[in-house]
Each structure stands twice: as C-alpha cells, then as structure tokens.
C-alpha positions in Angstrom: -14.8 -41.4 -3.0 -12.5 -40.3 -0.1 -12.4 -36.6 0.9 -9.7 -35.2 3.2 -10.8 -32.6 5.7 -8.7 -29.6 6.8 -7.9 -31.3 10.1 -6.4 -34.4 8.3 -9.4 -36.7 8.9 -11.2 -38.4 6.0 -14.8 -38.8 5.0 -16.1 -41.3 2.5 -18.9 -40.0 0.2 -20.8 -41.5 -2.8 -19.6 -40.6 -6.2 -20.8 -37.3 -7.6 -21.4 -35.9 -4.1 -21.3 -32.1 -3.8 -19.9 -29.9 -1.0 -23.5 -29.5 0.2 -23.7 -33.3 0.6 -20.5 -33.2 2.7 -21.9 -30.4 4.9 -25.1 -32.4 5.4 -23.1 -35.6 6.1 -21.2 -33.7 8.8 -24.4 -32.1 10.1 -23.2 -28.6 9.4 -26.5 -27.2 8.4 -26.9 -24.3 11.0 -27.1 -20.8 9.6 -23.5 -20.0 10.7 -22.1 -23.3 9.3 -21.0 -24.5 5.8 -21.2 -21.1 4.1 -18.9 -22.1 1.3 -15.9 -24.5 0.8 -12.2 -24.4 0.1 -11.3 -27.2 -2.3 -7.6 -27.8 -2.9 -6.9 -24.2 -1.7 -9.5 -22.5 -3.9 -13.0 -21.2 -2.8 -16.2 -22.6 -4.3 -20.0 -22.6 -3.7 -21.5 -25.5 -1.9 -23.2 -26.9 -5.0 -19.7 -27.7 -6.4 -19.1 -31.4 -7.1 -16.3 -33.1 -5.2 -13.7 -35.5 -6.6 -11.9 -38.4 -5.0 -8.8 -37.2 -3.2 -9.9 -33.6 -2.7 -8.7 -31.8 0.4 -11.4 -29.4 1.6 -12.3 -27.0 4.4 -15.9 -25.9 5.0 -16.1 -22.2 5.9 -18.3 -21.0 8.7 -19.0 -17.6 10.1 -16.2 -17.7 12.6 -13.7 -17.9 9.7 -12.7 -14.6 8.1 -13.3 -16.0 4.6 -16.7 -17.2 5.7 -17.6 -13.8 7.0 -16.4 -12.2 3.7 -18.7 -14.6 1.7 -21.6 -14.0 4.1 -21.3 -10.2 3.9 -20.7 -10.1 0.2 -23.8 -12.2 -0.5 -25.6 -9.8 1.8 -24.4 -6.9 -0.3 -26.2 -8.5 -3.2 -29.4 -8.7 -1.1 -29.0 -5.0 -0.3 -28.6 -4.1 -4.0 -31.6 -6.3 -4.9 -33.7 -4.5 -2.3 -32.6 -1.0 -3.5 -33.3 -1.7 -7.1 -36.8 -3.0 -6.2 -37.5 0.2 -4.3 -35.7 2.6 -6.7 -35.7 0.9 -10.1 -33.7 3.7 -11.7 -30.8 3.2 -9.3 -27.6 1.7 -10.9 -25.6 -0.7 -8.8 -21.8 -0.4 -9.2 -19.7 -2.4 -6.6 -20.6 -4.0 -3.3 -17.7 -5.6 -1.4 -17.5 -7.0 2.1 -15.4 -4.9 4.5 -14.0 -5.6 8.0 -17.4 -5.3 9.6 -20.2 -5.8 7.2 -20.4 -4.6 3.6 -21.4 -1.6 1.5 -22.8 -1.1 -2.0 -22.4 2.0 -4.1 -25.2 3.2 -6.3 -25.5 5.8 -9.1 -28.7 7.7 -9.7 -29.8 7.3 -6.1 -30.5 9.8 -3.4 -31.6 8.5 0.1 -31.5 9.6 3.7 -31.5 7.8 7.1 -35.3 7.8 7.0 -35.2 5.3 4.1 -33.2 2.7 6.1 -36.4 1.0 7.5 -37.8 0.6 4.0 -34.6 -1.0 2.8 -34.4 -3.3 5.8 -38.0 -4.4 5.3 -37.4 -5.2 1.6 -34.2 -7.1 2.5 -36.1 -9.2 5.0 -38.7 -9.9 2.3 -36.0 -11.2 0.0 -34.5 -13.3 2.7 -37.9 -14.8 3.5 -38.2 -15.7 -0.2 -34.9 -17.6 0.3 -33.6 -17.6 -3.2 -30.7 -19.9 -4.1 -27.8 -17.8 -5.6 -26.9 -19.3 -9.0 -23.5 -18.9 -10.5 -23.5 -18.3 -14.2 -20.5 -18.4 -16.6 -20.7 -15.6 -19.2 -19.2 -16.7 -22.5 -17.3 -13.5 -23.4 -17.1 -9.8 -22.9 -19.5 -9.1 -25.7 -22.3 -11.1 -24.0 -21.4 -9.5 -20.6 -21.7 -6.0 -22.1 -25.2 -6.9 -23.5 -26.3 -8.2 -20.1 -25.4 -4.9 -18.5 -26.2 -2.7 -21.4 -28.1 -0.2 -19.2 -25.3 0.2 -16.6 -22.3 2.2 -17.7 -20.4 1.3 -14.5 -20.7 -2.4 -14.9 -19.7 -2.0 -18.5 -16.6 -0.2 -17.5 -15.7 -2.9 -15.1 -16.2 -5.5 -17.8 -14.0 -3.7 -20.2 -11.2 -3.6 -17.6 -11.3 -7.3 -17.0 -8.4 -9.3 -18.5 -9.6 -11.4 -21.5 -8.0 -14.5 -19.9 -10.2 -14.2 -16.8 -13.4 -16.1 -16.8 -16.5 -13.8 -16.5 -19.1 -14.9 -14.1 -22.3 -13.5 -12.6 -24.7 -14.5 -9.8 -28.5 -14.5 -10.0 -30.8 -14.6 -7.0 -34.4 -14.3 -7.8 -35.0 -11.2 -9.9 -31.5 -9.8 -9.4 -28.4 -10.5 -11.5 -24.9 -9.1 -10.8 -21.4 -9.4 -12.1 -19.5 -11.3 -9.5 -16.7 -13.9 -9.0 -18.3 -15.5 -5.9 -18.6 -17.7 -4.1 -21.9 -17.0 -2.4 -24.0 -18.5 0.4 -25.9 -21.6 -0.6 -29.2 -20.0 0.5 -30.1 -16.4 1.3 -32.1 -17.7 4.2 -28.9 -18.2 6.2 -29.1 -14.5 6.9 -31.1 -14.2 10.1 -30.4 -10.6 11.3 -29.6 -7.4 9.5 -29.1 -3.7 10.0 -28.5 -0.7 7.6 -25.8 1.3 9.4 -25.3 4.5 7.5 -25.0 6.2 4.1 -22.4 8.5 2.6 -21.1 9.8 -0.7 -18.3 8.0 -2.5 -16.6 8.9 -5.8 -16.5 6.2 -8.5 -13.0 4.6 -8.3 -12.3 6.9 -5.4 -11.4 9.7 -7.8 -12.9 13.1 -7.1 -13.0 13.9 -10.8 -15.6 11.1 -11.2 -19.3 11.1 -10.3 -20.4 11.0 -6.6 -22.2 7.8 -5.8 -24.4 6.9 -2.9 -22.8 4.4 -0.6 -25.0 2.3 1.8 -23.3 0.4 4.6 -24.9 -2.6 6.3 -24.2 -5.6 8.4 -25.8 -9.1 8.7 -25.5 -12.1 11.0 -26.6 -15.7 11.1 -28.4 -15.0 14.4 -30.2 -12.1 16.2 -28.1 -12.3 19.3 -24.9 -11.5 17.4 -26.5 -8.4 15.8 -27.7 -7.2 19.2 -24.2 -7.7 20.6 -22.7 -5.8 17.6 -25.2 -2.9 18.1 -24.2 -2.7 21.8 -20.5 -2.7 20.8 -21.2 0.2 18.4 -22.9 2.2 21.1 -19.9 1.5 23.4 -17.5 2.4 20.6 -19.2 5.9 20.3 -18.4 6.6 23.9 -14.8 5.6 23.2 -14.3 7.5 19.9 -10.8 8.8 20.0 -11.8 11.7 17.7 -14.0 12.9 20.5 -12.0 11.9 23.6 -8.6 13.0 22.2 -9.5 16.7 22.0 -11.7 16.6 25.1 -8.8 15.2 27.2 -6.3 17.6 25.6 -4.3 14.9 23.8 -4.4 16.1 20.2 -6.3 18.2 17.7 -7.1 18.1 14.0 -7.1 21.1 11.8 -8.2 21.8 8.2 -5.0 23.7 7.7 -3.1 20.4 8.1 -5.5 17.7 6.9 -4.5 14.2 8.0 -1.6 15.7 10.1 -2.6 15.8 13.7 -1.1 18.2 16.3 -0.1 16.3 19.4 -0.8 18.4 22.6 1.4 18.5 25.7 -0.7 15.8 27.5 -0.8 13.7 24.3 3.0 14.1 24.0 3.5 12.6 27.5 1.6 9.5 26.4 3.5 9.5 23.1 6.9 9.7 24.8 5.9 6.8 27.1 5.0 4.7 24.1 8.3 5.3 22.4 10.2 5.0 25.7 8.6 1.6 26.3 9.5 0.4 22.9 13.1 1.7 23.2 13.5 -0.1 26.5 12.4 -3.3 24.9 14.7 -2.6 21.9 17.7 -2.2 24.3 16.9 -5.5 25.9 16.6 -7.2 22.5 19.8 -6.0 20.9 18.5 -3.3 18.6 20.4 -0.2 17.6 18.5 2.9 16.5 19.1 5.3 13.6 17.5 8.4 12.2 17.3 8.9 8.4 16.4 12.0 6.3 12.8 12.8 5.6 13.6 14.2 2.1 15.7 12.1 -0.4 16.4 12.2 -4.1 14.4 10.7 -6.9 17.3 8.4 -7.7 16.9 6.7 -4.3 13.2 6.1 -4.9 13.9 4.8 -8.4 16.3 2.3 -6.9 13.8 1.2 -4.3 11.0 1.0 -6.9 8.7 3.5 -5.1 9.1 6.1 -7.8 7.5 3.8 -10.4 4.9 2.1 -8.3 4.0 4.5 -5.5 4.7 8.0 -6.8 1.0 9.1 -6.8 1.1 8.6 -3.0 4.3 10.5 -2.5 4.9 14.2 -1.8 7.5 15.4 -4.3 9.4 18.7 -4.8 12.3 20.0 -6.9 15.4 21.6 -5.4 18.2 23.0 -7.6 16.8 21.2 -10.6 16.8 17.8 -8.8 13.7 15.9 -7.9 13.1 14.9 -4.3 10.4 13.0 -2.4 9.4 13.1 1.2 9.7 9.5 2.4 6.5 7.4 2.5 8.5 4.6 4.1 11.7 4.3 6.2 13.2 1.3 4.4 15.4 2.9 1.7 17.1 5.1 4.3 18.0 2.1 6.3 19.4 0.4 3.2 21.7 3.4 2.8 22.8 3.1 6.4 23.6 -0.6 5.8 25.6 0.2 2.7 27.7 2.7 4.6 29.9 -0.1 6.0 31.0 -3.6 5.3 29.2 -6.3 7.2 30.0 -9.8 8.4 27.9 -12.8 9.4 29.3 -12.3 12.9 27.1 -9.2 13.3 23.9 -11.0 12.4 21.1 -10.8 13.2 21.7 -7.1 12.8 18.7 -5.3 14.3 18.2 -1.7 13.2 15.2 0.4 14.5 13.9 3.8 13.5 10.9 5.9 14.7 10.6 7.6 11.3 8.2 10.3 10.3 6.7 9.3 6.9 4.1 11.0 4.7 1.6 9.4 2.3 -0.9 11.3 0.1 -4.0 9.5 1.3 -7.3 10.5 -0.3 -9.1 13.1 1.8 -12.2 10.8 2.2 -10.0 8.1 3.7 -8.5 10.2 6.5 -9.9 9.4 9.9 -8.6 10.9 13.2 -5.4 9.2 14.2 -6.3 5.9 12.5 -5.7 7.1 8.9 -3.4 10.0 8.4 -1.1 11.6 5.9 1.8 12.2 8.3 2.7 9.5 10.8 5.5 7.8 12.6 6.4 4.1 12.2 8.2 2.0 14.7 10.2 0.4 12.0 12.9 -2.1 12.4 15.0 -3.9 9.7 16.7 -7.1 10.6 19.5 -8.4 8.5 20.4 -12.1 8.9 20.9 -15.5 7.2 18.2 -18.0 6.3 19.4 -20.4 9.0 18.5 -17.9 11.7 15.1 -16.8 10.2 12.9 -19.0 12.4 14.6 -18.0 15.6 14.5 -14.3 14.7 10.8 -14.4 13.9 10.2 -16.1 17.3 12.2 -13.3 18.9 10.0 -10.7 17.1 6.8 -12.5 18.1 8.0 -12.6 21.7 8.6 -8.8 21.5 5.1 -8.3 20.1 3.7 -10.4 23.0 5.5 -8.2 25.5 4.1 -5.0 23.8 0.5 -6.0 23.4 0.3 -7.7 26.8 1.5 -4.5 28.5 -1.6 -2.8 27.2 -4.0 -5.6 27.9 -4.5 -6.3 24.2 -5.2 -9.9 22.9 -4.1 -10.6 19.4 -4.0 -13.2 16.6 -1.7 -13.9 13.7 -2.2 -14.1 10.0 0.4 -15.7 7.7 0.2 -14.7 4.0 2.0 -16.9 1.5 3.4 -16.6 -2.0 1.2 -15.1 -4.7 0.6 -17.2 -7.8 2.5 -15.0 -10.2 4.8 -12.0 -10.6 6.9 -12.8 -7.5 10.7 -12.4 -7.2 13.1 -14.8 -5.6 13.7 -18.5 -6.2 11.4 -21.3 -5.2 14.0 -22.3 -2.6 14.1 -18.8 -1.1 10.3 -18.7 -0.9 10.2 -22.2 0.7 12.8 -21.2 3.3 11.1 -17.9 4.1 7.6 -19.3 4.3 8.7 -22.3 6.4 10.6 -20.1 8.7 7.5 -18.0 9.4 5.3 -21.0 9.7 7.5 -22.8 12.1 7.9 -19.7 14.3 4.1 -19.2 14.4 3.6 -22.9 15.3 6.1 -22.7 18.1 4.8 -19.4 19.6 1.5 -21.1 20.2 -0.8 -18.2 19.2 -4.0 -18.5 17.3 -3.3 -18.0 13.6 -4.8 -18.4 10.1 -3.1 -18.8 6.7 -4.0 -16.6 3.7 -2.8 -18.5 0.8 -1.3 -16.4 -2.0 -1.8 -13.1 -0.2 1.8 -12.3 0.5 3.7 -9.5 -1.2 5.5 -10.1 -4.5 8.8 -9.9 -2.6 8.1 -12.2 0.3 5.7 -13.8 2.8 4.5 -11.9 5.9 2.8 -12.2 9.2 0.1 -9.6 10.2 -0.8 -9.1 13.8 -4.4 -8.3 14.6 -5.1 -6.9 18.1 -8.4 -7.0 19.9 -9.4 -4.2 22.2 -11.5 -4.0 25.4 -14.8 -4.3 23.5 -13.7 -6.9 21.0 -12.9 -4.8 18.0 -10.0 -6.1 15.8 -7.3 -3.8 14.6 -4.5 -4.6 12.2 -1.4 -3.0 13.6 1.8 -5.0 13.5 3.5 -6.6 10.4 6.5 -8.9 10.0 7.6 -9.1 6.4 10.4 -11.0 4.7 11.8 -9.0 1.8 13.8 -10.6 -1.1 13.6 -7.4 -3.2 15.5 -4.5 -1.4 18.7 -6.4 -0.7 18.9 -7.1 -4.5 17.9 -3.6 -5.5 20.4 -2.0 -3.2 23.1 -4.6 -3.9 23.4 -5.4 -0.2 26.0 -8.0 0.8 27.8 -9.5 3.8 30.9 -11.7 4.3 29.8 -15.2 4.9 31.6 -17.7 7.2 33.4 -19.1 4.1 34.7 -15.7 3.1 32.3 -15.3 0.2 30.0 -12.3 -0.4 26.3 -13.1 0.0 23.0 -11.4 0.1 21.5 -10.9 3.5 17.9 -11.9 4.3 15.9 -8.8 5.3 12.9 -8.7 7.7 10.8 -5.5 7.9 9.1 -5.3 11.3 6.6 -2.7 12.8 4.7 -3.7 15.9 2.9 -0.5 16.9 2.6 -0.1 13.1 1.9 3.6 13.2 2.4 5.3 16.5 -0.5 7.7 15.6 -2.8 4.7 14.9 -1.7 2.8 18.0 -2.3 5.9 20.1 -5.8 6.2 18.7 -6.4 2.5 19.3 -5.4 2.7 23.0 -7.4 5.9 23.6 -10.4 3.8 22.6 -9.2 0.7 24.3 -8.8 2.4 27.6 -11.7 4.9 26.9 -9.2 7.7 27.8 -8.6 6.2 31.2 -5.0 5.3 30.9 -3.2 3.2 33.5 -0.8 5.1 35.7 2.4 4.3 33.8 0.9 5.6 30.6 -1.2 8.4 32.0 -0.5 12.1 31.1 -1.6 13.4 34.5 -1.3 11.2 37.7 -2.5 13.2 40.7 -4.6 16.3 41.5 -4.7 17.7 45.0 -7.9 19.6 45.9 -7.5 22.2 48.6 -10.7 22.7 50.6 -9.9 26.3 51.6 -7.0 28.8 51.1 -5.5 27.8 54.5 -4.9 24.3 53.2 -3.0 25.4 50.1 0.5 25.5 51.7 0.3 21.9 52.9 -1.3 20.9 49.5 1.7 22.3 47.7 4.1 20.5 50.1 2.4 17.3 49.1 2.5 18.2 45.4 6.3 18.9 45.7 6.9 15.4 47.3 4.8 13.6 44.6 6.5 15.5 41.8 9.9 14.7 43.3 9.0 11.0 43.0 8.5 11.4 39.3 4.8 12.0 39.0 2.7 14.7 37.3 0.8 16.5 40.1 -1.0 19.8 40.4 -3.0 21.7 43.1 -6.5 22.9 42.4 -6.8 26.0 44.7 -9.7 27.6 42.8 -12.8 28.8 44.7 -15.1 26.2 43.1 -16.8 23.7 45.5 -14.9 20.6 46.5 -17.3 18.4 44.7 -17.0 20.3 41.5 -13.2 20.2 41.7 -13.3 16.4 42.2 -15.7 16.0 39.4 -13.5 18.0 37.1 -10.5 15.9 37.9 -12.5 12.8 37.2 -13.7 14.2 33.8 -10.0 14.8 33.0 -9.3 11.1 33.8 -6.6 12.0 36.4 -5.8 8.7 38.1 -5.8 9.9 41.8 -7.5 12.8 43.5 -6.5 14.0 47.0 -8.5 16.2 49.2 -6.7 18.4 51.8 -8.7 19.8 54.7 -8.2 20.6 58.4 -7.9 16.9 59.4 -5.3 16.1 56.8 -3.2 19.2 57.7 -3.4 18.3 61.4 -2.5 14.6 60.8 -0.1 15.3 57.8 -2.1 12.8 55.7 -4.2 12.9 52.6 -7.8 12.0 51.8 -7.6 9.8 48.7 -10.0 8.7 46.0 -9.6 7.3 42.5 -11.0 8.7 39.3 -13.6 5.8 39.4 -14.8 7.4 42.6 -13.4 4.7 44.9 -13.1 6.5 48.2 -9.9 5.2 49.9 -10.0 7.6 52.8 -7.2 9.0 54.9 -3.7 7.6 54.1 -0.1 8.7 54.9 1.5 10.5 51.9 4.6 8.3 52.0 2.5 5.1 51.7 0.7 6.6 48.8 3.9 7.5 47.0 5.3 4.0 47.6 2.2 2.3 46.3 1.9 4.4 43.1 5.6 4.1 42.4 5.3 0.3 42.4 2.1 0.6 40.3 4.0 2.7 37.7 7.2 0.6 37.8 5.3 -2.7 37.3 3.2 -1.1 34.6 0.0 -2.6 36.1 -3.2 -2.0 34.2 -5.4 -1.4 37.3 -5.0 0.9 40.3 -3.4 -0.4 43.4 -6.3 1.0 45.4 -8.9 -0.6 43.2 -7.4 -4.1 43.3 -8.3 -4.4 47.0 
C-alpha cells in the first residue's frame, strides 16, 4: 500500500502495516522521534493500522503536538507514581501545559520534600517501560463502574456527551480515563523533574474542594532537561514581578488585585511603547479612536458577550439600566463604523484603539503583568473586501515584524482553521478567509504551523508566538478574521457596483496586552532596556561639592537634547554612587572630577561597567542621540 507523507513524498509498505512499522521503515526510532501520528488530519497512537492512500505526519518532540502527547503521557506516569506511593490519593485531571504538565489529586497532602520520592518512583515506572494500551469503554455505565471509587472521574464521565466514544489508557498497574494518543513506550522518557506543587480548586471554582496540583516536566534526553533547568534559573533572575518594583516600574496591591499601578519610570517605558506603535500606525494608514469603557447591556447583547461572556464581565446598574465595563474594544469600534456611511473607496479602513478593558479573571490565575484584570489592548479593526484580504494580512505581518524586530524578539506563526461544527459563515467565506491567511503566511516566509480546526467559530486566525532572550515562547499577537460582528451589527458599505455589502473584518492586536508585553520585555531585557526604551538615560556623579556646578551644566545640556538625566551630589563614595546607578540600570554614568572640570569633558562608563574614559560632552550627546533615534538594542560604546 502507498502512504503519502506530510512533505508530499510517498512510502510503500506491506498490507496491514501500522504507524510503528512506518516509523521503523523511516528509521525514526530515537526517543524524540515518532511519538504519535496524524492520519488524514486526526491524531492516533503508533499501533494504529494504516490504509492505502493515507496521508500522514509522524509527530516528534520538536512539534507542539508531539510535546503535548509526550507531556500528557508523562502526566499519567506521575499519577501512577503518586498512587503507588499514596494509594488513597484520587487522580482527577492531568493535562499537558506550555512547558510540561500537571496532575491534580484529591485526598493528598505533600511538600517539596516528597519530590525526590515521586521522581524515584517515576524513574522506576519508566524503567519498567510499559506500553500504553488504549481501551474503548462500551458505555457510561461501564465507565462509571471502572471508576466507582473516584467521584471526580465519575463526574467527568457524567458530563461527557453520549455521542462521544469513551476511552481509557492502561499502562502497567495504572488505568485512567483519556482520549489519547499516548507515547508508544514509556521508555521514551529519558529525563524528568518535579517542579512544584500548589493548591487548585476542582474546576477552578473556589466553592469546590481544594486539590493538590503537582507540576512536572520531562524530556527525551538529559541535555534538554539540564538546559531547561538552566533557563528556569535565568528566568528567576529576570522575573518581572521582582524587577518591576525593584526598578520602580510598577507595583501590585491587594487593594486592586490584578490591576497594576504603573509608576513614573514605568510610565516612561509605557509611553514609548505606545508612541512607537502610533508612529508605525501613522506610516501604515491607521486612524485612532477612543471608545467608552462603560456601555449598555443592549450593546453586549448585540455583540453576544452578554450571553457567552457575562461571568467574566464587570456589570453595574445605573438609573435602572444594566451596563458592563468593556472586556473587549470591538463593539465600540462597531458603533464608530456605524456612525457614518462607508464606500469601498475607503477600504482597507484601518481603525486603532489603545483601549482599557477589564475581565474578571479568577484570583488564582492572576500573575504580575502577564495575567491581569485591567489591561490595555493595542487593538485595531480593519474593514475591507475579500479581494484585499491577502494583501492586508501581509501588511499586518510586516507591521508585526517591524515591532518584534525592534525589541530583538524572534517569532513564529500559527494558523488555526475552521472548527468541525457550530461555525458561522458560508463555505465560500471560510475558504476565502483561510486561503487569504495561508497565502499571506507563505509569502511572508516566516516559520509557521497549522492547527487544524482550532479557529474561532466566526473565522480563522493567526497567532504570533514570540521568543525572548532565553528562548521562552510567549503568545502575544493575534490576527483574526471575523464573520460574526459585521452581521450582528448590520455593517455595510457601498460596493463598486453601487450595491450594499457586508465588509470583511480583521481584528488585530500585536502587543496583545500592553501590560503583558511590558512584562515580557522586562524579562527579555532583564530590566536593562536599550536607550530608546529606557526610563532613565544618564546619571552624573559629582566627586565633590566643587564639581556640582559643572555637573549640573552637563545635565542641562543632556536634558536639552531630550534625555532623562540627573546629578548625584550626595556625600556617598564615588564607587557607591556608580554602583547604585548600575543597580538602577541607568544606561550611562558620568563622573565629574577636577580633570573633567578643567578640560570641560566627562569621564564615561556604561551600566555594564565598560569604562569608556574621558570624552567631550558634545560627542557623547551626538552618539547617544543617534543611538536613540536608530533604536539600536546595544550601546554605541559597547559595540566598539
């Protein structure tokens, strides 16, 4: 039989061959290779038989779906180890997450001191190398019997639609309810680490029982685990929740949970972020609006948020009318669009808004600037015709490239296509939308992957994943085609033939959330912002009181050139003043003593303790002006 691989090539196999046979034929037997298989767009275990004409893709650890399967299988190993060590513990759910996995247990209390025992038992299971076996469960009644002693599994079973096939996986002495697929052998796991434990409410509801959550991570080789642990150690040094308050950028308060206060220094960085985006908007033909933060229930009913998102919205009543604080900027922009008649001649119509939105996130989900309840989105809504969709997506991708490149961030793209059911829009509209996004991604030449069926019910989308200085991935930007809101708000435009038609709508956010992006770049730069982004550019250290007048003359000249500069004329030692400036991550430190006063120069060093020496003030101002204007990521004086 003939099997077509993902790259278009073909492989001939004997009849009744399995995916495992294909992997062995292709010599993909290493621990990080052939973890599972996609057959005709659906995921399966490697013991699945193949059929003539199948199109397949073998998943490895470099593939996001491969990692997901690797880590979810590892979660089962964790659960198996825990139940062996604590037989009364009740496993609940154990998903893979962005980095690793967790498993929640009822009737279990552990501390960090138990991690070694859990790891040891997991290694023992891995050495046993059981083969995960998928089992089809006939019906709910049988499933309920299998998990009769676990009320959490029974609840999950009761909630499963009767039309969905019930399956479980057995590995050695452990059996769990699971859709799969799983690794072909547990022995593919070559390195593991239990990372932490925490409490977690069942279903995330504080009215439910508190469970014990155990986080872990595994890899197909020990070097990868070592690199990951090193990255975690580096990430601790870069933690924005520590650096932000330490550098005077922002603070978090129990009086306003999930709603950070941005401090003066932080606001300087904030304003530069928005100013940079506005500059790019102006060059790209965007106009900017500002919409109300509080709008009526009727608006949110029209948009659909009142019925599908109300539990995450902050609501109030004014003069016997219901209102909601906006969780999204989109409906306000729809009102703006409806305020005038529009023609195809205006298209693409690009409308931006830096809108403050509020979402009632669970308290346990809040994390620094990365997950908040009040945040600002760099939203834009683009109205256009289908014929211009591909070109406009290319324009947005080019804009994204300019943004991320300016911060030294690499990135990749993820295209999510039409879900199998419950979508709106015609087949033709979905085809045009998806093809437009796909063609644009192909033309832009960036790395991308396709998530089949993972789009929104109202249109396909592109997610942009950025990678920071230590290789961590962050999902920030989104480009989303929307076939829903133009219909719900009855939006129209005059087409070239004089008829009234519905516009195509693109939602676009490239920072995503300004708060989140701010947190990401604090960690990316480890608080050491490049000059164009920095909240404090220069500090002048006066050696003695007699040097203060000249130091202030220098400060005045630097400030006149548009830089933030102050003079440290305290009575601390010079070395202590310099060290303090470096701790504050001030880009340049000048020392003024007798020699500098006599020669009308400055003694210059960088925050990285690169000693430049004596330079003319005018040369320094010229060089840092160029550094700021060109938005370079490294110091002019450290490039030499």
